[in-house]
C-alpha positions in Angstrom: 0.0 25.1 1.7 -1.9 24.4 4.9 -4.6 26.9 5.9 -6.1 28.0 9.2 -9.9 27.9 9.5 -11.0 29.1 13.0 -9.1 26.9 15.4 -8.8 24.0 12.9 -6.2 23.3 10.3 -7.2 22.1 6.9 -5.3 20.8 4.0 -5.8 22.1 0.5 -7.3 19.2 -1.2 -6.6 20.8 -4.6 -2.9 20.1 -4.4 -3.5 16.4 -5.3 -5.4 17.3 -8.5 -3.5 20.4 -9.4 0.2 20.6 -8.4 0.4 16.8 -8.2 -2.0 16.0 -11.0 0.7 14.4 -13.2 2.5 12.4 -10.6 -0.3 11.4 -8.2 -3.8 12.0 -9.4 -3.4 10.7 -13.0 -1.5 7.5 -12.0 -4.0 6.9 -9.2 -7.0 7.2 -11.4 -5.3 5.2 -14.2 -4.7 2.3 -11.8 -8.4 2.5 -10.6 -9.6 2.4 -14.2 -7.1 0.0 -15.8 -7.2 -2.6 -13.1 -11.0 -2.1 -12.5 -10.4 -1.6 -8.8 -13.7 0.1 -7.9 -17.2 -0.8 -9.1 -20.6 0.8 -8.6 -21.9 0.2 -5.1 -18.7 -0.9 -3.6 -18.2 -0.3 0.1 -14.5 0.1 0.7 -12.5 0.1 4.0 -9.5 2.4 3.4 -6.9 1.1 5.9 -4.8 3.8 7.5 -1.5 2.9 9.2 -0.7 6.6 9.9 2.1 6.6 7.3 2.4 8.9 4.3 1.2 6.3 1.8 -2.1 5.4 3.5 -2.9 9.0 4.4 -2.5 10.0 0.8 -4.6 7.1 -0.3 -7.3 8.3 2.0 -7.3 11.8 0.4 -7.3 10.4 -3.1 -10.2 8.0 -2.4 -12.1 10.9 -0.8 -11.6 13.1 -3.8 -12.6 10.2 -6.2 -15.7 9.5 -4.1 -16.7 13.2 -4.3 -16.0 13.8 -7.9 -15.9 10.5 -9.7 -18.6 9.0 -11.9 -18.8 5.7 -10.0 -20.7 5.7 -6.7 -19.1 3.9 -3.8 -18.9 4.3 0.0 -15.9 4.5 2.2 -14.9 3.7 5.8 -11.5 5.0 7.0 -10.2 2.5 9.5 -7.2 2.6 11.7 -5.9 -0.4 13.6 -4.1 0.5 16.8 -1.8 -2.4 17.4 -0.5 -0.8 20.6 1.0 2.5 19.6 2.8 4.8 22.0 0.7 7.8 23.1 2.7 10.3 21.0 2.3 8.1 17.9 -1.4 7.7 18.5 -1.9 11.5 18.9 0.0 12.2 15.7 -2.3 9.9 13.8 -5.3 11.7 15.2 -3.8 15.1 14.4 -3.0 14.2 10.8 -6.5 12.8 10.3 -7.9 16.1 11.5 -5.6 18.1 9.3 -6.6 16.0 6.3 -10.2 16.0 7.1 -10.4 12.2 7.3 -13.1 10.8 9.5 -11.3 7.7 10.9 -12.6 4.8 12.9 -10.0 3.4 15.4 -10.0 -0.2 16.5 -7.6 -1.3 19.3 -5.7 -4.6 19.3 -2.8 -6.2 21.2 -0.7 -7.2 18.1 2.5 -5.4 19.2 2.3 -7.3 22.5 1.9 -10.6 20.8 4.7 -10.0 18.3 6.9 -8.7 21.1 7.4 -12.4 22.2 8.5 -13.6 18.7 12.2 -13.8 17.9 11.7 -15.2 14.4 10.2 -13.0 11.6 8.3 -10.6 13.8 7.6 -8.2 10.9 6.1 -11.0 8.8 3.9 -12.1 11.7 2.9 -8.5 12.5 1.9 -7.9 8.9 -0.2 -11.1 8.7 -2.0 -10.4 11.9 -2.7 -6.7 11.0 -4.1 -7.8 7.6 -6.4 -10.4 9.2 -7.6 -7.8 11.8 -8.3 -5.3 9.1 -10.2 -7.8 7.0 -12.3 -8.8 10.0 -13.2 -5.2 10.9 -14.0 -4.3 7.3 -16.3 -7.3 7.1 -18.1 -6.2 10.3 -18.6 -2.8 8.7 -20.3 -4.4 5.6 -17.4 -3.7 3.3 -16.6 -5.8 0.3 -13.1 -4.4 -0.3 -10.1 -3.1 1.7 -7.7 -0.6 0.2 -4.1 -0.5 1.1 -1.5 2.1 0.4 1.1 0.1 -1.5 2.7 2.1 -4.3 4.8 1.5 -7.5 8.1 1.3 -5.6 6.6 -1.4 -3.3 5.8 -3.4 -6.4 9.2 -3.2 -8.0 11.0 -3.8 -4.7 8.9 -6.9 -4.2 9.8 -8.2 -7.6 13.5 -7.8 -6.9 13.2 -9.3 -3.3 11.5 -12.4 -4.8 14.4 -12.9 -7.2 17.3 -12.1 -5.0 16.1 -13.6 -1.7 13.2 -16.0 -2.7 14.6 -17.7 -5.8 11.4 -17.1 -7.6 9.7 -14.4 -9.8 6.7 -12.9 -7.9 5.0 -9.6 -8.0 2.5 -7.7 -6.0 -0.9 -7.7 -7.9 -3.1 -4.6 -7.9 -6.0 -6.6 -6.5 -6.7 -10.1 -5.2 -9.4 -12.1 -3.5 -9.0 -12.9 0.2 -8.5 -16.6 0.9 -9.9 -16.4 4.4 -12.8 -13.9 4.1 -15.5 -14.8 1.6 -16.3 -12.2 -1.2 -13.6 -9.8 0.1 -11.0 -8.2 -2.1 -7.9 -6.3 -1.4 -7.1 -3.4 -3.8 -4.1 -1.1 -4.2 -5.2 2.2 -5.8 -1.7 3.8 -5.5 -0.2 1.0 -7.6 1.2 3.3 -10.2 2.2 6.2 -8.0 6.0 6.6 -7.3 7.0 6.9 -3.7 9.0 10.1 -4.4 5.8 11.9 -5.5 4.2 10.9 -2.2 7.2 12.3 -0.3 7.0 15.6 -2.3 3.3 15.9 -1.5 3.9 15.5 2.2 6.7 18.1 2.1 4.6 20.6 0.0 1.8 20.4 2.6 4.2 20.5 5.5 3.0 17.2 6.9 4.9 14.6 8.9 3.8 11.0 9.3 4.8 8.0 11.3 6.8 5.1 10.1 6.3 1.6 11.5 6.2 2.3 15.3 7.0 -1.0 16.8 10.1 -1.7 18.8 11.8 -3.5 16.0 11.8 -0.3 13.9 13.8 1.4 16.6 16.4 -1.4 16.8 19.0 -3.1 14.7 16.6 -6.1 14.3 14.7 -4.4 11.5 14.9 -6.4 8.3 16.9 -4.2 5.9 16.3 -6.3 2.7 13.6 -4.0 1.3 15.8 -1.0 2.1 18.6 -2.7 0.2 16.3 -3.1 -2.8 15.2 0.5 -2.5 18.8 1.7 -2.5 19.7 -0.6 -5.4 16.9 0.8 -7.6 17.9 4.4 -6.7 21.5 3.7 -7.8 20.4 2.1 -11.0 17.9 4.8 -11.9 20.5 7.5 -11.3 22.2 5.9 -14.4 19.1 4.9 -16.3 15.8 6.5 -15.3 13.9 3.7 -17.1 15.1 1.0 -14.7 12.0 1.1 -12.4 9.6 1.2 -15.2 11.3 -1.8 -16.9 11.3 -3.8 -13.7 7.5 -3.2 -13.4 6.9 -4.0 -17.1 8.7 -7.3 -16.7 5.8 -8.6 -14.7 3.5 -7.8 -17.7 5.8 -9.4 -20.3 6.8 -12.8 -18.9 7.8 -15.0 -21.9 6.9 -18.4 -20.6 8.5 -20.1 -23.6 11.9 -19.2 -22.4 11.6 -20.0 -18.6 12.6 -23.3 -17.1 9.4 -23.6 -15.0 6.3 -22.0 -13.8 4.0 -22.5 -10.8 0.2 -22.3 -11.1 -2.3 -23.0 -8.3 0.6 -24.5 -6.2 1.6 -26.9 -8.9 5.0 -26.7 -10.6 5.4 -27.2 -14.4 8.7 -27.7 -16.2 9.5 -26.7 -19.7 10.3 -30.4 -20.3 6.6 -31.3 -19.8 5.7 -30.1 -23.3 9.2 -30.0 -24.9 8.7 -32.9 -27.2 5.0 -32.2 -28.1 
């Protein structure tokens, strides 16, 4: 599935819109269309971590930019939080194979997080997000695109219920609270993780996972993995489970819940019970 051109490897872009048209390209374009993620004249920073999800996102966005009806510009940005040399080189190699022209920005986030004993992954994620917003703004972008997919969404819903005591999802787009006129979009919102895994295998690609020291130790928070395994077990018995978890966030019946929260304010069903 990979081809040799001179001394450079290239990936067959067509696999995304041919072999994986049903499971990747169609749900990708459906999310872009249904959630109005991209508008004419947008300048989008596609944020690449080096993992399979963000690399696939980069290829999908490039294909859409080339062949879509809406004109928009893209910057492919990589934030290096302090990767080991081998990890850094793997990201460069994969970008070359995929034909992605990346811009790399160095930071010391791993060094900062290394001194945190409490919630290091949460702190790392927040710092990385802020760093990416800042670099995107410097490049003149009005949006950043992240590689979160369908399974991330349904896992987040279950995590919020089981461990947060609330019902909360992961929206396909949202405005930044710290960077004016900047939006975050998730174009892989409707793509299942298994399809991404199959795409990587088909094209004989290997990608990094999170490369900080916590990933290599027992300190890694396993709650999301627990949700992933639970969904897998449930779907083995009923393949509609994942879709139903997702649909639940579109069909919240507020007349039957005890309370809701809006703009930071809580409302009880008793507030309007006698009216």
